[in-house]
PDB file of N, CA, C, O and CB in Angstrom:
ATOM      1  N   MET A   1      -6.912   5.871 -19.713  1.00  0.00           N
ATOM      2  CA  MET A   1      -6.043   7.023 -19.847  1.00  0.00           C
ATOM      3  C   MET A   1      -4.767   6.588 -20.586  1.00  0.00           C
ATOM      4  O   MET A   1      -4.100   5.654 -20.142  1.00  0.00           O
ATOM      5  CB  MET A   1      -5.708   7.637 -18.446  1.00  0.00           C
ATOM      6  N   PRO A   2      -4.416   7.239 -21.698  1.00  0.00           N
ATOM      7  CA  PRO A   2      -3.201   6.864 -22.422  1.00  0.00           C
ATOM      8  C   PRO A   2      -1.959   7.227 -21.614  1.00  0.00           C
ATOM      9  O   PRO A   2      -1.918   8.255 -20.938  1.00  0.00           O
ATOM     10  CB  PRO A   2      -3.160   7.551 -23.800  1.00  0.00           C
ATOM     11  N   ILE A   3      -0.962   6.375 -21.696  1.00  0.00           N
ATOM     12  CA  ILE A   3       0.295   6.621 -20.994  1.00  0.00           C
ATOM     13  C   ILE A   3       1.384   6.765 -22.036  1.00  0.00           C
ATOM     14  O   ILE A   3       1.603   5.862 -22.844  1.00  0.00           O
ATOM     15  CB  ILE A   3       0.628   5.474 -19.981  1.00  0.00           C
ATOM     16  N   GLY A   4       2.075   7.914 -22.020  1.00  0.00           N
ATOM     17  CA  GLY A   4       3.133   8.152 -22.981  1.00  0.00           C
ATOM     18  C   GLY A   4       4.475   8.291 -22.301  1.00  0.00           C
ATOM     19  O   GLY A   4       4.579   8.106 -21.088  1.00  0.00           O
ATOM     20  N   PRO A   5       5.503   8.616 -23.064  1.00  0.00           N
ATOM     21  CA  PRO A   5       6.822   8.812 -22.487  1.00  0.00           C
ATOM     22  C   PRO A   5       6.788   9.929 -21.449  1.00  0.00           C
ATOM     23  O   PRO A   5       6.003  10.869 -21.572  1.00  0.00           O
ATOM     24  CB  PRO A   5       7.846   9.127 -23.583  1.00  0.00           C
ATOM     25  N   ILE A   6       7.624   9.830 -20.443  1.00  0.00           N
ATOM     26  CA  ILE A   6       7.591  10.819 -19.370  1.00  0.00           C
ATOM     27  C   ILE A   6       8.863  11.645 -19.282  1.00  0.00           C
ATOM     28  O   ILE A   6       9.042  12.381 -18.312  1.00  0.00           O
ATOM     29  CB  ILE A   6       7.350  10.138 -18.058  1.00  0.00           C
ATOM     30  N   LEU A   7       9.745  11.548 -20.253  1.00  0.00           N
ATOM     31  CA  LEU A   7      10.998  12.289 -20.200  1.00  0.00           C
ATOM     32  C   LEU A   7      10.723  13.776 -20.292  1.00  0.00           C
ATOM     33  O   LEU A   7      10.103  14.234 -21.251  1.00  0.00           O
ATOM     34  CB  LEU A   7      11.943  11.847 -21.323  1.00  0.00           C
ATOM     35  N   GLY A   8      11.175  14.532 -19.312  1.00  0.00           N
ATOM     36  CA  GLY A   8      10.993  15.972 -19.295  1.00  0.00           C
ATOM     37  C   GLY A   8      12.303  16.671 -19.585  1.00  0.00           C
ATOM     38  O   GLY A   8      13.362  16.045 -19.559  1.00  0.00           O
ATOM     39  N   LEU A   9      12.243  17.947 -19.856  1.00  0.00           N
ATOM     40  CA  LEU A   9      13.436  18.713 -20.187  1.00  0.00           C
ATOM     41  C   LEU A   9      14.496  18.641 -19.101  1.00  0.00           C
ATOM     42  O   LEU A   9      15.689  18.602 -19.402  1.00  0.00           O
ATOM     43  CB  LEU A   9      13.069  20.148 -20.439  1.00  0.00           C
ATOM     44  N   GLU A  10      14.070  18.623 -17.821  1.00  0.00           N
ATOM     45  CA  GLU A  10      15.038  18.622 -16.740  1.00  0.00           C
ATOM     46  C   GLU A  10      15.807  17.312 -16.628  1.00  0.00           C
ATOM     47  O   GLU A  10      16.812  17.262 -15.919  1.00  0.00           O
ATOM     48  CB  GLU A  10      14.346  18.908 -15.448  1.00  0.00           C
ATOM     49  N   LEU A  11      15.369  16.244 -17.308  1.00  0.00           N
ATOM     50  CA  LEU A  11      16.057  14.954 -17.256  1.00  0.00           C
ATOM     51  C   LEU A  11      16.545  14.498 -18.625  1.00  0.00           C
ATOM     52  O   LEU A  11      16.923  13.337 -18.782  1.00  0.00           O
ATOM     53  CB  LEU A  11      15.141  13.903 -16.670  1.00  0.00           C
ATOM     54  N   GLU A  12      16.546  15.378 -19.614  1.00  0.00           N
ATOM     55  CA  GLU A  12      16.859  14.989 -20.982  1.00  0.00           C
ATOM     56  C   GLU A  12      18.224  14.353 -21.161  1.00  0.00           C
ATOM     57  O   GLU A  12      18.381  13.498 -22.033  1.00  0.00           O
ATOM     58  CB  GLU A  12      16.766  16.167 -21.856  1.00  0.00           C
ATOM     59  N   GLY A  13      19.213  14.732 -20.375  1.00  0.00           N
ATOM     60  CA  GLY A  13      20.557  14.197 -20.566  1.00  0.00           C
ATOM     61  C   GLY A  13      20.792  12.839 -19.924  1.00  0.00           C
ATOM     62  O   GLY A  13      21.872  12.273 -20.090  1.00  0.00           O
ATOM     63  N   LEU A  14      19.827  12.299 -19.202  1.00  0.00           N
ATOM     64  CA  LEU A  14      20.035  11.038 -18.497  1.00  0.00           C
ATOM     65  C   LEU A  14      20.053   9.849 -19.450  1.00  0.00           C
ATOM     66  O   LEU A  14      19.346   9.834 -20.458  1.00  0.00           O
ATOM     67  CB  LEU A  14      18.954  10.842 -17.450  1.00  0.00           C
ATOM     68  N   ASP A  15      20.860   8.867 -19.122  1.00  0.00           N
ATOM     69  CA  ASP A  15      20.993   7.641 -19.898  1.00  0.00           C
ATOM     70  C   ASP A  15      19.771   6.752 -19.667  1.00  0.00           C
ATOM     71  O   ASP A  15      19.555   6.294 -18.545  1.00  0.00           O
ATOM     72  CB  ASP A  15      22.295   6.891 -19.523  1.00  0.00           C
ATOM     73  N   SER A  16      18.967   6.498 -20.704  1.00  0.00           N
ATOM     74  CA  SER A  16      17.742   5.713 -20.533  1.00  0.00           C
ATOM     75  C   SER A  16      18.036   4.247 -20.211  1.00  0.00           C
ATOM     76  O   SER A  16      17.149   3.537 -19.738  1.00  0.00           O
ATOM     77  CB  SER A  16      16.887   5.800 -21.791  1.00  0.00           C
ATOM     78  N   GLU A  17      19.260   3.781 -20.457  1.00  0.00           N
ATOM     79  CA  GLU A  17      19.630   2.416 -20.055  1.00  0.00           C
ATOM     80  C   GLU A  17      19.827   2.356 -18.545  1.00  0.00           C
ATOM     81  O   GLU A  17      19.495   1.360 -17.902  1.00  0.00           O
ATOM     82  CB  GLU A  17      20.922   1.953 -20.785  1.00  0.00           C
ATOM     83  N   LYS A  18      20.372   3.437 -17.989  1.00  0.00           N
ATOM     84  CA  LYS A  18      20.606   3.498 -16.547  1.00  0.00           C
ATOM     85  C   LYS A  18      19.302   3.772 -15.797  1.00  0.00           C
ATOM     86  O   LYS A  18      19.121   3.296 -14.676  1.00  0.00           O
ATOM     87  CB  LYS A  18      21.646   4.583 -16.217  1.00  0.00           C
ATOM     88  N   TYR A  19      18.395   4.536 -16.409  1.00  0.00           N
ATOM     89  CA  TYR A  19      17.107   4.890 -15.818  1.00  0.00           C
ATOM     90  C   TYR A  19      15.992   4.407 -16.746  1.00  0.00           C
ATOM     91  O   TYR A  19      15.374   5.226 -17.426  1.00  0.00           O
ATOM     92  CB  TYR A  19      17.002   6.433 -15.573  1.00  0.00           C
ATOM     93  N   PRO A  20      15.718   3.098 -16.795  1.00  0.00           N
ATOM     94  CA  PRO A  20      14.781   2.550 -17.777  1.00  0.00           C
ATOM     95  C   PRO A  20      13.344   3.023 -17.632  1.00  0.00           C
ATOM     96  O   PRO A  20      12.597   2.987 -18.609  1.00  0.00           O
ATOM     97  CB  PRO A  20      14.801   1.080 -17.698  1.00  0.00           C
ATOM     98  N   LEU A  21      12.928   3.464 -16.453  1.00  0.00           N
ATOM     99  CA  LEU A  21      11.542   3.897 -16.283  1.00  0.00           C
ATOM    100  C   LEU A  21      11.236   5.204 -16.998  1.00  0.00           C
ATOM    101  O   LEU A  21      10.069   5.533 -17.206  1.00  0.00           O
ATOM    102  CB  LEU A  21      11.230   4.044 -14.822  1.00  0.00           C
ATOM    103  N   ILE A  22      12.253   5.945 -17.372  1.00  0.00           N
ATOM    104  CA  ILE A  22      12.030   7.251 -17.983  1.00  0.00           C
ATOM    105  C   ILE A  22      11.223   7.137 -19.277  1.00  0.00           C
ATOM    106  O   ILE A  22      10.394   8.001 -19.562  1.00  0.00           O
ATOM    107  CB  ILE A  22      13.364   7.935 -18.260  1.00  0.00           C
ATOM    108  N   ASN A  23      11.453   6.091 -20.059  1.00  0.00           N
ATOM    109  CA  ASN A  23      10.778   5.947 -21.351  1.00  0.00           C
ATOM    110  C   ASN A  23       9.645   4.935 -21.322  1.00  0.00           C
ATOM    111  O   ASN A  23       9.204   4.480 -22.378  1.00  0.00           O
ATOM    112  CB  ASN A  23      11.773   5.547 -22.403  1.00  0.00           C
ATOM    113  N   SER A  24       9.167   4.575 -20.148  1.00  0.00           N
ATOM    114  CA  SER A  24       8.090   3.594 -20.050  1.00  0.00           C
ATOM    115  C   SER A  24       7.097   4.024 -18.977  1.00  0.00           C
ATOM    116  O   SER A  24       7.405   4.897 -18.166  1.00  0.00           O
ATOM    117  CB  SER A  24       8.653   2.188 -19.737  1.00  0.00           C
ATOM    118  N   PRO A  25       5.905   3.419 -18.963  1.00  0.00           N
ATOM    119  CA  PRO A  25       4.946   3.744 -17.903  1.00  0.00           C
ATOM    120  C   PRO A  25       5.554   3.435 -16.533  1.00  0.00           C
ATOM    121  O   PRO A  25       6.308   2.474 -16.380  1.00  0.00           O
ATOM    122  CB  PRO A  25       3.622   2.953 -18.098  1.00  0.00           C
ATOM    123  N   ILE A  26       5.223   4.244 -15.562  1.00  0.00           N
ATOM    124  CA  ILE A  26       5.788   4.089 -14.227  1.00  0.00           C
ATOM    125  C   ILE A  26       4.930   3.149 -13.396  1.00  0.00           C
ATOM    126  O   ILE A  26       3.710   3.298 -13.332  1.00  0.00           O
ATOM    127  CB  ILE A  26       5.918   5.451 -13.531  1.00  0.00           C
ATOM    128  N   ASP A  27       5.574   2.186 -12.765  1.00  0.00           N
ATOM    129  CA  ASP A  27       4.907   1.276 -11.845  1.00  0.00           C
ATOM    130  C   ASP A  27       5.719   1.269 -10.559  1.00  0.00           C
ATOM    131  O   ASP A  27       6.757   0.612 -10.485  1.00  0.00           O
ATOM    132  CB  ASP A  27       4.766  -0.172 -12.450  1.00  0.00           C
ATOM    133  N   LEU A  28       5.259   1.990  -9.555  1.00  0.00           N
ATOM    134  CA  LEU A  28       5.976   2.071  -8.285  1.00  0.00           C
ATOM    135  C   LEU A  28       5.481   1.001  -7.327  1.00  0.00           C
ATOM    136  O   LEU A  28       4.314   0.609  -7.364  1.00  0.00           O
ATOM    137  CB  LEU A  28       5.813   3.461  -7.657  1.00  0.00           C
ATOM    138  N   SER A  29       6.374   0.535  -6.475  1.00  0.00           N
ATOM    139  CA  SER A  29       6.006  -0.435  -5.447  1.00  0.00           C
ATOM    140  C   SER A  29       6.864  -0.185  -4.208  1.00  0.00           C
ATOM    141  O   SER A  29       7.845   0.557  -4.259  1.00  0.00           O
ATOM    142  CB  SER A  29       6.182  -1.900  -5.965  1.00  0.00           C
ATOM    143  N   VAL A  30       6.490  -0.803  -3.114  1.00  0.00           N
ATOM    144  CA  VAL A  30       7.262  -0.674  -1.885  1.00  0.00           C
ATOM    145  C   VAL A  30       8.683  -1.143  -2.162  1.00  0.00           C
ATOM    146  O   VAL A  30       8.891  -2.210  -2.739  1.00  0.00           O
ATOM    147  CB  VAL A  30       6.617  -1.488  -0.720  1.00  0.00           C
ATOM    148  N   GLY A  31       9.649  -0.348  -1.753  1.00  0.00           N
ATOM    149  CA  GLY A  31      11.047  -0.707  -1.956  1.00  0.00           C
ATOM    150  C   GLY A  31      11.682  -0.073  -3.176  1.00  0.00           C
ATOM    151  O   GLY A  31      12.887  -0.221  -3.380  1.00  0.00           O
ATOM    152  N   THR A  32      10.898   0.642  -4.008  1.00  0.00           N
ATOM    153  CA  THR A  32      11.474   1.327  -5.157  1.00  0.00           C
ATOM    154  C   THR A  32      12.495   2.333  -4.653  1.00  0.00           C
ATOM    155  O   THR A  32      12.213   3.095  -3.728  1.00  0.00           O
ATOM    156  CB  THR A  32      10.374   2.025  -6.012  1.00  0.00           C
ATOM    157  N   GLN A  33      13.686   2.342  -5.258  1.00  0.00           N
ATOM    158  CA  GLN A  33      14.750   3.242  -4.828  1.00  0.00           C
ATOM    159  C   GLN A  33      15.190   4.125  -5.986  1.00  0.00           C
ATOM    160  O   GLN A  33      15.126   3.724  -7.148  1.00  0.00           O
ATOM    161  CB  GLN A  33      15.945   2.449  -4.276  1.00  0.00           C
ATOM    162  N   PHE A  34      15.638   5.332  -5.654  1.00  0.00           N
ATOM    163  CA  PHE A  34      16.107   6.300  -6.637  1.00  0.00           C
ATOM    164  C   PHE A  34      17.500   6.769  -6.242  1.00  0.00           C
ATOM    165  O   PHE A  34      17.875   6.697  -5.071  1.00  0.00           O
ATOM    166  CB  PHE A  34      15.128   7.502  -6.752  1.00  0.00           C
ATOM    167  N   THR A  35      18.261   7.244  -7.208  1.00  0.00           N
ATOM    168  CA  THR A  35      19.629   7.677  -6.934  1.00  0.00           C
ATOM    169  C   THR A  35      19.716   9.096  -6.388  1.00  0.00           C
ATOM    170  O   THR A  35      20.755   9.490  -5.856  1.00  0.00           O
ATOM    171  CB  THR A  35      20.448   7.576  -8.182  1.00  0.00           C
ATOM    172  N   SER A  36      18.646   9.865  -6.512  1.00  0.00           N
ATOM    173  CA  SER A  36      18.646  11.224  -5.956  1.00  0.00           C
ATOM    174  C   SER A  36      17.216  11.645  -5.649  1.00  0.00           C
ATOM    175  O   SER A  36      16.261  11.076  -6.177  1.00  0.00           O
ATOM    176  CB  SER A  36      19.313  12.232  -6.939  1.00  0.00           C
ATOM    177  N   TRP A  37      17.084  12.650  -4.789  1.00  0.00           N
ATOM    178  CA  TRP A  37      15.757  13.165  -4.448  1.00  0.00           C
ATOM    179  C   TRP A  37      15.102  13.794  -5.672  1.00  0.00           C
ATOM    180  O   TRP A  37      13.894  13.650  -5.862  1.00  0.00           O
ATOM    181  CB  TRP A  37      15.850  14.193  -3.304  1.00  0.00           C
ATOM    182  N   GLU A  38      15.874  14.488  -6.506  1.00  0.00           N
ATOM    183  CA  GLU A  38      15.318  15.148  -7.686  1.00  0.00           C
ATOM    184  C   GLU A  38      14.673  14.130  -8.624  1.00  0.00           C
ATOM    185  O   GLU A  38      13.585  14.371  -9.148  1.00  0.00           O
ATOM    186  CB  GLU A  38      16.411  15.934  -8.428  1.00  0.00           C
ATOM    187  N   ILE A  39      15.336  13.001  -8.838  1.00  0.00           N
ATOM    188  CA  ILE A  39      14.782  11.969  -9.714  1.00  0.00           C
ATOM    189  C   ILE A  39      13.553  11.339  -9.072  1.00  0.00           C
ATOM    190  O   ILE A  39      12.560  11.090  -9.756  1.00  0.00           O
ATOM    191  CB  ILE A  39      15.840  10.888 -10.022  1.00  0.00           C
ATOM    192  N   ALA A  40      13.603  11.078  -7.767  1.00  0.00           N
ATOM    193  CA  ALA A  40      12.446  10.498  -7.063  1.00  0.00           C
ATOM    194  C   ALA A  40      11.237  11.415  -7.171  1.00  0.00           C
ATOM    195  O   ALA A  40      10.131  10.959  -7.463  1.00  0.00           O
ATOM    196  CB  ALA A  40      12.781  10.241  -5.579  1.00  0.00           C
ATOM    197  N   GLU A  41      11.446  12.706  -6.936  1.00  0.00           N
ATOM    198  CA  GLU A  41      10.346  13.667  -7.007  1.00  0.00           C
ATOM    199  C   GLU A  41       9.761  13.710  -8.418  1.00  0.00           C
ATOM    200  O   GLU A  41       8.542  13.757  -8.585  1.00  0.00           O
ATOM    201  CB  GLU A  41      10.827  15.071  -6.584  1.00  0.00           C
ATOM    202  N   TYR A  42      10.622  13.694  -9.427  1.00  0.00           N
ATOM    203  CA  TYR A  42      10.168  13.721 -10.812  1.00  0.00           C
ATOM    204  C   TYR A  42       9.325  12.480 -11.126  1.00  0.00           C
ATOM    205  O   TYR A  42       8.247  12.594 -11.709  1.00  0.00           O
ATOM    206  CB  TYR A  42      11.374  13.809 -11.770  1.00  0.00           C
ATOM    207  N   TYR A  43       9.814  11.295 -10.740  1.00  0.00           N
ATOM    208  CA  TYR A  43       9.066  10.062 -10.976  1.00  0.00           C
ATOM    209  C   TYR A  43       7.716  10.092 -10.275  1.00  0.00           C
ATOM    210  O   TYR A  43       6.707   9.696 -10.858  1.00  0.00           O
ATOM    211  CB  TYR A  43       9.871   8.854 -10.507  1.00  0.00           C
ATOM    212  N   LEU A  44       7.688  10.557  -9.027  1.00  0.00           N
ATOM    213  CA  LEU A  44       6.427  10.599  -8.285  1.00  0.00           C
ATOM    214  C   LEU A  44       5.420  11.538  -8.938  1.00  0.00           C
ATOM    215  O   LEU A  44       4.233  11.221  -9.022  1.00  0.00           O
ATOM    216  CB  LEU A  44       6.677  11.031  -6.845  1.00  0.00           C
ATOM    217  N   LYS A  45       5.893  12.690  -9.399  1.00  0.00           N
ATOM    218  CA  LYS A  45       4.992  13.627 -10.082  1.00  0.00           C
ATOM    219  C   LYS A  45       4.449  13.015 -11.371  1.00  0.00           C
ATOM    220  O   LYS A  45       3.258  13.131 -11.661  1.00  0.00           O
ATOM    221  CB  LYS A  45       5.723  14.952 -10.390  1.00  0.00           C
ATOM    222  N   LYS A  46       5.314  12.369 -12.141  1.00  0.00           N
ATOM    223  CA  LYS A  46       4.874  11.750 -13.396  1.00  0.00           C
ATOM    224  C   LYS A  46       3.954  10.564 -13.127  1.00  0.00           C
ATOM    225  O   LYS A  46       2.986  10.358 -13.859  1.00  0.00           O
ATOM    226  CB  LYS A  46       6.087  11.298 -14.227  1.00  0.00           C
ATOM    227  N   TYR A  47       4.242   9.782 -12.086  1.00  0.00           N
ATOM    228  CA  TYR A  47       3.388   8.657 -11.708  1.00  0.00           C
ATOM    229  C   TYR A  47       1.992   9.170 -11.372  1.00  0.00           C
ATOM    230  O   TYR A  47       0.997   8.614 -11.839  1.00  0.00           O
ATOM    231  CB  TYR A  47       3.990   7.881 -10.503  1.00  0.00           C
ATOM    232  N   GLY A  48       1.913  10.216 -10.576  1.00  0.00           N
ATOM    233  CA  GLY A  48       0.626  10.804 -10.229  1.00  0.00           C
ATOM    234  C   GLY A  48      -0.104  11.322 -11.451  1.00  0.00           C
ATOM    235  O   GLY A  48      -1.312  11.121 -11.584  1.00  0.00           O
ATOM    236  N   ARG A  49       0.609  11.982 -12.341  1.00  0.00           N
ATOM    237  CA  ARG A  49      -0.002  12.514 -13.557  1.00  0.00           C
ATOM    238  C   ARG A  49      -0.549  11.382 -14.427  1.00  0.00           C
ATOM    239  O   ARG A  49      -1.639  11.500 -14.987  1.00  0.00           O
ATOM    240  CB  ARG A  49       1.019  13.352 -14.350  1.00  0.00           C
ATOM    241  N   GLN A  50       0.206  10.285 -14.542  1.00  0.00           N
ATOM    242  CA  GLN A  50      -0.258   9.139 -15.334  1.00  0.00           C
ATOM    243  C   GLN A  50      -1.495   8.493 -14.715  1.00  0.00           C
ATOM    244  O   GLN A  50      -2.330   7.942 -15.431  1.00  0.00           O
ATOM    245  CB  GLN A  50       0.859   8.100 -15.467  1.00  0.00           C
ATOM    246  N   ARG A  51      -1.615   8.557 -13.389  1.00  0.00           N
ATOM    247  CA  ARG A  51      -2.719   7.900 -12.686  1.00  0.00           C
ATOM    248  C   ARG A  51      -3.868   8.849 -12.355  1.00  0.00           C
ATOM    249  O   ARG A  51      -4.872   8.431 -11.778  1.00  0.00           O
ATOM    250  CB  ARG A  51      -2.210   7.271 -11.414  1.00  0.00           C
ATOM    251  N   GLY A  52      -3.726  10.123 -12.718  1.00  0.00           N
ATOM    252  CA  GLY A  52      -4.815  11.073 -12.540  1.00  0.00           C
ATOM    253  C   GLY A  52      -4.862  11.777 -11.196  1.00  0.00           C
ATOM    254  O   GLY A  52      -5.928  12.235 -10.782  1.00  0.00           O
ATOM    255  N   PHE A  53      -3.737  11.875 -10.506  1.00  0.00           N
ATOM    256  CA  PHE A  53      -3.692  12.662  -9.278  1.00  0.00           C
ATOM    257  C   PHE A  53      -2.392  13.445  -9.236  1.00  0.00           C
ATOM    258  O   PHE A  53      -1.508  13.251 -10.070  1.00  0.00           O
ATOM    259  CB  PHE A  53      -3.827  11.756  -8.028  1.00  0.00           C
ATOM    260  N   MET A  54      -2.286  14.332  -8.256  1.00  0.00           N
ATOM    261  CA  MET A  54      -1.114  15.192  -8.190  1.00  0.00           C
ATOM    262  C   MET A  54      -0.391  15.006  -6.865  1.00  0.00           C
ATOM    263  O   MET A  54      -1.013  14.719  -5.843  1.00  0.00           O
ATOM    264  CB  MET A  54      -1.510  16.657  -8.380  1.00  0.00           C
ATOM    265  N   ILE A  55       0.919  15.173  -6.891  1.00  0.00           N
ATOM    266  CA  ILE A  55       1.758  15.093  -5.698  1.00  0.00           C
ATOM    267  C   ILE A  55       2.084  16.521  -5.284  1.00  0.00           C
ATOM    268  O   ILE A  55       2.525  17.322  -6.108  1.00  0.00           O
ATOM    269  CB  ILE A  55       3.070  14.250  -5.959  1.00  0.00           C
ATOM    270  N   LYS A  56       1.874  16.840  -4.030  1.00  0.00           N
ATOM    271  CA  LYS A  56       2.170  18.183  -3.535  1.00  0.00           C
ATOM    272  C   LYS A  56       3.229  18.074  -2.443  1.00  0.00           C
ATOM    273  O   LYS A  56       3.063  17.321  -1.484  1.00  0.00           O
ATOM    274  CB  LYS A  56       0.880  18.887  -2.998  1.00  0.00           C
ATOM    275  N   CYS A  57       4.301  18.817  -2.588  1.00  0.00           N
ATOM    276  CA  CYS A  57       5.381  18.827  -1.593  1.00  0.00           C
ATOM    277  C   CYS A  57       5.405  20.182  -0.906  1.00  0.00           C
ATOM    278  O   CYS A  57       5.243  21.220  -1.548  1.00  0.00           O
ATOM    279  CB  CYS A  57       6.764  18.518  -2.252  1.00  0.00           C
ATOM    280  N   TYR A  58       5.606  20.163   0.376  1.00  0.00           N
ATOM    281  CA  TYR A  58       5.755  21.413   1.104  1.00  0.00           C
ATOM    282  C   TYR A  58       6.667  21.183   2.295  1.00  0.00           C
ATOM    283  O   TYR A  58       6.904  20.044   2.697  1.00  0.00           O
ATOM    284  CB  TYR A  58       4.383  21.964   1.558  1.00  0.00           C
ATOM    285  N   ARG A  59       7.167  22.250   2.848  1.00  0.00           N
ATOM    286  CA  ARG A  59       8.095  22.189   3.964  1.00  0.00           C
ATOM    287  C   ARG A  59       7.416  22.762   5.200  1.00  0.00           C
ATOM    288  O   ARG A  59       6.731  23.783   5.130  1.00  0.00           O
ATOM    289  CB  ARG A  59       9.406  22.954   3.643  1.00  0.00           C
ATOM    290  N   VAL A  60       7.611  22.107   6.309  1.00  0.00           N
ATOM    291  CA  VAL A  60       7.103  22.600   7.584  1.00  0.00           C
ATOM    292  C   VAL A  60       8.288  23.161   8.356  1.00  0.00           C
ATOM    293  O   VAL A  60       9.307  22.491   8.518  1.00  0.00           O
ATOM    294  CB  VAL A  60       6.369  21.467   8.397  1.00  0.00           C
ATOM    295  N   GLU A  61       8.149  24.389   8.829  1.00  0.00           N
ATOM    296  CA  GLU A  61       9.207  25.006   9.628  1.00  0.00           C
ATOM    297  C   GLU A  61       8.708  25.216  11.046  1.00  0.00           C
ATOM    298  O   GLU A  61       7.533  25.498  11.279  1.00  0.00           O
ATOM    299  CB  GLU A  61       9.666  26.349   9.007  1.00  0.00           C
ATOM    300  N   PHE A  62       9.632  25.071  11.986  1.00  0.00           N
ATOM    301  CA  PHE A  62       9.286  25.185  13.395  1.00  0.00           C
ATOM    302  C   PHE A  62      10.009  26.357  14.038  1.00  0.00           C
ATOM    303  O   PHE A  62      11.137  26.682  13.667  1.00  0.00           O
ATOM    304  CB  PHE A  62       9.619  23.892  14.133  1.00  0.00           C
ATOM    305  N   HIS A  63       9.345  26.998  15.016  1.00  0.00           N
ATOM    306  CA  HIS A  63       9.994  27.987  15.872  1.00  0.00           C
ATOM    307  C   HIS A  63      10.905  27.237  16.839  1.00  0.00           C
ATOM    308  O   HIS A  63      10.799  26.018  16.976  1.00  0.00           O
ATOM    309  CB  HIS A  63       8.938  28.867  16.645  1.00  0.00           C
ATOM    310  N   LYS A  64      11.800  27.962  17.509  1.00  0.00           N
ATOM    311  CA  LYS A  64      12.712  27.329  18.471  1.00  0.00           C
ATOM    312  C   LYS A  64      11.963  26.639  19.607  1.00  0.00           C
ATOM    313  O   LYS A  64      12.470  25.679  20.187  1.00  0.00           O
ATOM    314  CB  LYS A  64      13.667  28.366  19.046  1.00  0.00           C
ATOM    315  N   ASN A  65      10.759  27.119  19.931  1.00  0.00           N
ATOM    316  CA  ASN A  65       9.986  26.513  21.018  1.00  0.00           C
ATOM    317  C   ASN A  65       9.197  25.278  20.559  1.00  0.00           C
ATOM    318  O   ASN A  65       8.463  24.687  21.351  1.00  0.00           O
ATOM    319  CB  ASN A  65       9.028  27.544  21.605  1.00  0.00           C
ATOM    320  N   GLY A  66       9.344  24.888  19.292  1.00  0.00           N
ATOM    321  CA  GLY A  66       8.690  23.687  18.791  1.00  0.00           C
ATOM    322  C   GLY A  66       7.371  23.921  18.083  1.00  0.00           C
ATOM    323  O   GLY A  66       6.817  22.991  17.497  1.00  0.00           O
ATOM    324  N   GLU A  67       6.847  25.158  18.122  1.00  0.00           N
ATOM    325  CA  GLU A  67       5.589  25.450  17.437  1.00  0.00           C
ATOM    326  C   GLU A  67       5.824  25.564  15.935  1.00  0.00           C
ATOM    327  O   GLU A  67       6.898  25.965  15.487  1.00  0.00           O
ATOM    328  CB  GLU A  67       4.958  26.750  17.984  1.00  0.00           C
ATOM    329  N   ILE A  68       4.808  25.207  15.175  1.00  0.00           N
ATOM    330  CA  ILE A  68       4.891  25.280  13.717  1.00  0.00           C
ATOM    331  C   ILE A  68       4.756  26.728  13.268  1.00  0.00           C
ATOM    332  O   ILE A  68       3.854  27.441  13.708  1.00  0.00           O
ATOM    333  CB  ILE A  68       3.801  24.402  13.055  1.00  0.00           C
ATOM    334  N   LYS A  69       5.672  27.165  12.375  1.00  0.00           N
ATOM    335  CA  LYS A  69       5.582  28.505  11.790  1.00  0.00           C
ATOM    336  C   LYS A  69       4.463  28.514  10.768  1.00  0.00           C
ATOM    337  O   LYS A  69       4.229  27.521  10.080  1.00  0.00           O
ATOM    338  CB  LYS A  69       6.930  28.933  11.136  1.00  0.00           C
ATOM    339  N   LYS A  70       3.765  29.650  10.672  1.00  0.00           N
ATOM    340  CA  LYS A  70       2.689  29.766   9.682  1.00  0.00           C
ATOM    341  C   LYS A  70       3.058  30.752   8.626  1.00  0.00           C
ATOM    342  O   LYS A  70       2.279  30.988   7.703  1.00  0.00           O
ATOM    343  CB  LYS A  70       1.381  30.176  10.334  1.00  0.00           C
TER     344      LYS A  70
END
């Protein structure tokens, strides 16, 4: 599977020197840290896309009695 640049419109203004993974293939490992949740989510989605799978995020909400809302 070819791996190309992963810079998306939502991150276009970021400094590629400060965020070097933006212009290179993503290689995640235990301990990888990000400066914000938005950047982490973007990297994870692009990592999954490069590797042929998708990342799905969802929120679980609870009632006051502890039961999960549906």
